[in-house]
N, C-alpha and C positions, 0 to 999 in steps of 0.2 A: 528443419528450422530449430534454432536454439530455443529451448524452453526456459522461461524465467523461473529460476529456482528461489522459492520463498523459504523453503524448509531449512536451508542452511543458516538463515538468520533467526529462526524462531527460538532455538535454544538460548542464545544470548539474550534474546528479548524476554524470555520467561523471567529473567532477573530484572527487567526494566519495567518501570511503571511510575510515572509522576503526574502531578496535577497539570492538566492542560487548560488552565484557567483562561478567561477572556484575554485574548491576545490582539495586538495590533499587527496587521499584515503589511508586509513590505514587498514591493514588486521585485521579482527575481527574473533575470534574463541571462541566458547562456547560449551562445551561438551554436553549441553542439546539440542543444535540445530542440525537438520539433514542436515545442510549445513554450509559452511564457506562463508564469503563475505568480501569485503573491503568497509569501510564506510567513509564518509567525516570526515576529521580530525577536531576536535574541536566541533563537534556536540554533543548533550547531549541526553543520554538515558532518556526516559520518560515511566512511568508506568500508564496504564489506568486500571481501575478496571472493565474490560470487559471479563475477563477469557481467553483472547487470549494468545497463546503461540508464542513466537518469539522475535523479536527486534523492538522496536519503538524508534524513535529519532527525535529531533527537531534541527533546525539550531541555536537557541538561547534560553536563559533563559526566556526572557519575550516576549510576543506577540509584534509585529508580528513575526512569525517564520514558516519555511517550515516544513512539517511533512512527514516522511517516515516510513512505517511499512512493515516488512518482517515477515509474520505470517505463521503458519502451524497448522494442526490438523490431527490426525491419522484417516485414513479412516475406521478402524475397520472392514475390509473385505467388506465394502459396495462399490458398484459401483457408483461413483459420477462423474459428468461431469462439466466442467467449465460453460457450458450453464445453468445447474441447479443452480449453485452457483450464477450466474449473475441474474437469476430470483429472487432468495431470496434477493440478495443485492439490486436490483432495487425496489422490493416490500418494503423492509425495509426503503429505502430512502423516497419513496412516503408516506409510513405509518407514517414517522416521520415529516410530514408537509413540506417537501422540494419538489421542482420540479427538475427534471433532464432532461438534453438533452444529448443524446449520440452523440459525435462528431467524434468518430473513433472506428473501431473494426478490429482486425487482429489476425491471428494465429501466434504464436511466441514461440520459445524455449529459455529458459534460463538454463544454466548449463546442457543442454541435456534433460531437461524435457519440454515436449510440453504443450501448454496451449493456452488460449484465453485472449487477452488483449483488454480493452476498455478504452476510454477516455470520460469524462463527464464534463459538466458545470452544477453545482448545484446552485440553487437559494433558498434563505431563507430570511425572513424579515430582518435578520441582515446583509445580504450581499450575495456575490457570491464567490464560490471557484471552481477551476478546479481539477479534479482527474484523475489519471491514475491507473487502477486496472488490475492486471494479476492474473488469476486463473490457476494453473497448477496441474496436477495429476501425482504424482510419484507412485512408487510401494506400499508404505505404507502410504503416506501422501497426503493431499490436501494442496496446497500452495496458499497464497493470498499476493501478493506484491503490495503495494499501495503508491502513492504519492499524497499529497494534498497541494495546494498553491493558491495564489490569481491569477486571470486572468492576471494581469499585469506582474507577474514574472514567470508564468507557463512554458513558453518555455525554459527559462534558467534552472529552476528546473528540468524539464523533461529531458534535456540534461545531467544533473548531475545524475539523476536517471538511465538513460541508461548506464552511466559509471559504476555505482554501480552494476546494474544487469549483466553487462558483466563479473563481477568478481565472481559471484555465482558459487559455486561448491557443488553439493549434495554428501552426504556421502553414 
């Protein structure tokens, strides 16, 4: 099964970090997505050449900016668990020359799909970022919802991310 690669986007994100102030959410629908969601108004879609399927957006055109990613991959009949995906994720981070410190872990459901969510502080020679990552397993797909921002603005961005995740409805 294709593993969702987060590490490839972390280096550019180390340079990203903007205010994620109180935002109005706007409904977003795309027939290619197995979910609907409301996203922050005025944020911009961004495409990473990492093969991931889903929605990636930033809070502004130029760095610094907050990054949100709502990704999915078909399970292809394979039994996958969030714990397995976090092992791959953490291994990829360490293999990419970054250090990570897990700061939180909890079982949580979004849109009725259960999963595991963790928060991290990542350090790299170019700086630090905080991340919130949720892996959930649906009937057909594995989901990876991610937030990345600077430590200074992380709490505010995380509150906005919670509002976004509260709007997720799986098809």
